[in-house]
Legacy VTK file of the C-alpha trace (Angstrom):
# vtk DataFile Version 3.0
C-alpha trace
ASCII
DATASET POLYDATA
POINTS 175 float
0.000 0.000 0.000
1.140 3.503 -0.752
0.483 5.249 2.595
0.619 8.676 0.980
-0.623 11.657 2.998
-2.188 14.869 1.703
-3.581 17.873 3.523
-6.244 20.176 2.094
-7.338 23.659 3.190
-11.131 23.752 2.769
-13.708 26.465 3.116
-16.873 25.955 5.133
-18.961 24.910 2.111
-16.384 22.296 1.088
-16.343 20.948 4.644
-20.146 20.720 4.652
-20.025 18.760 1.396
-17.363 16.412 2.760
-18.994 15.852 6.139
-22.421 15.290 4.569
-21.074 12.071 3.046
-21.790 8.812 4.826
-18.846 6.902 6.240
-19.173 4.457 3.365
-19.061 7.277 0.767
-16.546 9.710 2.236
-13.375 8.098 0.852
-14.748 7.957 -2.682
-15.925 11.558 -2.388
-12.495 12.679 -1.200
-10.692 10.808 -3.996
-13.135 11.516 -6.822
-14.209 15.063 -6.004
-11.833 16.840 -3.638
-8.536 15.423 -4.837
-9.428 15.969 -8.464
-10.522 19.574 -7.906
-7.611 20.482 -5.661
-4.921 18.915 -7.832
-6.425 20.442 -10.981
-7.596 23.865 -9.784
-6.545 24.574 -6.196
-3.007 23.233 -5.883
-2.035 26.108 -3.556
-4.576 24.746 -1.078
-3.002 21.326 -0.693
0.223 19.995 0.732
1.563 16.544 0.156
3.300 14.684 2.936
4.183 11.661 0.837
4.973 8.870 3.336
6.504 11.240 5.896
3.163 11.820 7.611
3.499 8.728 9.783
6.875 9.725 11.245
5.511 13.226 11.839
2.455 11.833 13.584
4.493 9.486 15.789
6.929 12.274 16.672
4.085 14.574 17.749
1.911 11.923 19.447
4.447 10.092 21.620
4.285 7.037 19.329
0.508 6.737 19.591
-1.169 5.199 16.547
-4.705 5.822 17.810
-6.797 8.957 17.617
-6.368 9.558 21.359
-4.440 12.851 21.081
-1.383 11.809 23.057
1.570 14.150 22.917
1.585 17.900 23.364
-1.148 20.169 22.076
-1.285 21.522 19.421
1.404 19.546 17.582
-0.499 16.334 18.316
-3.253 17.675 16.021
-0.958 18.134 13.007
-1.833 14.845 11.318
-4.768 13.245 13.154
-6.476 16.595 13.486
-9.314 17.553 15.738
-11.861 15.003 14.544
-11.613 11.670 12.743
-13.997 11.511 9.800
-12.832 8.080 8.681
-10.341 5.474 9.834
-10.939 5.623 13.574
-11.045 1.935 14.401
-11.187 2.690 18.123
-14.690 4.115 17.636
-16.026 0.784 16.424
-15.276 1.170 12.724
-12.942 -1.803 12.317
-13.534 -1.959 8.565
-11.923 1.468 8.078
-8.349 0.284 7.566
-7.873 1.588 4.037
-7.861 5.353 4.669
-7.546 8.054 7.297
-9.475 11.306 6.967
-9.345 13.933 9.708
-10.678 17.457 10.093
-9.468 20.484 12.041
-11.406 23.712 12.601
-9.880 27.117 11.864
-9.131 27.615 15.593
-7.131 24.366 15.768
-5.469 25.174 12.439
-4.237 28.464 13.872
-2.849 26.772 16.978
-1.093 24.098 14.907
0.386 26.646 12.514
1.620 28.827 15.387
3.386 25.823 16.925
4.782 24.517 13.621
6.099 27.930 12.619
8.125 28.047 15.861
9.310 24.443 15.638
13.027 24.263 14.939
14.885 21.473 13.239
16.497 20.716 16.615
13.045 20.449 18.245
11.795 18.136 15.529
14.988 16.074 15.749
14.366 15.409 19.453
10.804 14.300 18.718
11.895 12.198 15.727
14.636 10.530 17.773
11.999 9.501 20.341
10.043 7.526 17.728
9.892 3.847 18.631
11.105 1.930 15.565
8.934 -1.035 16.540
5.860 1.191 16.213
7.199 3.017 13.153
8.094 -0.272 11.454
10.709 1.532 9.396
14.360 2.165 10.243
15.071 5.682 11.442
17.971 7.372 9.675
19.377 10.757 8.735
17.765 10.426 5.329
14.369 9.602 6.842
14.639 12.452 9.357
15.299 15.023 6.629
12.651 13.477 4.398
10.104 13.975 7.206
11.370 17.436 8.150
11.336 18.643 4.529
7.773 17.494 3.850
6.619 19.099 7.113
8.277 22.380 6.132
6.607 22.291 2.717
3.216 22.071 4.439
3.670 25.382 6.272
2.519 27.436 3.293
-0.866 25.688 3.337
-1.222 25.992 7.126
-0.494 29.717 6.782
-2.930 30.145 3.894
-5.591 28.354 5.935
-5.265 30.708 8.891
-5.146 33.789 6.658
-8.423 32.743 5.001
-10.096 31.121 8.029
-10.104 27.669 6.445
-10.387 24.168 7.838
-7.720 21.530 7.281
-8.469 18.011 6.184
-5.705 15.413 6.280
-6.002 12.168 4.385
-3.790 9.140 3.913
-4.350 5.926 2.072
-3.146 2.874 3.882
LINES 1 176
175 0 1 2 3 4 5 6 7 8 9 10 11 12 13 14 15 16 17 18 19 20 21 22 23 24 25 26 27 28 29 30 31 32 33 34 35 36 37 38 39 40 41 42 43 44 45 46 47 48 49 50 51 52 53 54 55 56 57 58 59 60 61 62 63 64 65 66 67 68 69 70 71 72 73 74 75 76 77 78 79 80 81 82 83 84 85 86 87 88 89 90 91 92 93 94 95 96 97 98 99 100 101 102 103 104 105 106 107 108 109 110 111 112 113 114 115 116 117 118 119 120 121 122 123 124 125 126 127 128 129 130 131 132 133 134 135 136 137 138 139 140 141 142 143 144 145 146 147 148 149 150 151 152 153 154 155 156 157 158 159 160 161 162 163 164 165 166 167 168 169 170 171 172 173 174
């Protein structure tokens, strides 16, 4: 499986459209409608994380793979957001192993951006070094650290755009 992560900055109408989908329809809607529109017409409103999203999540969540919000606020909302729309097996949706879709409100987006914009490479290094390789299931290395750091840095422009325009952030990853 690819395990590619993408974040989207959505306006309120786009969020209403997304959240009006049933749990069985939301992944198809995201792939067929949102991804197509954003990649074709709104590329400035999306940020790819490639496969780095998982290291970033583990670094900010104290190695937690659930939606329990472990780690320090607001960095622990960077990937798994404020609310799970799909993929939260702990809420009784065991069949949702193919995708993760999360949503963060403009208030959370602002808090996350403020924290990310102050995060130094040294700070991220300490959090990355604390990742448990058994949980990560991938060997940590200098190359992987910089891969994760670089993708995180590339996302800052979308976080900033979202707070400037009062947008929500949706994160998705196929698994």
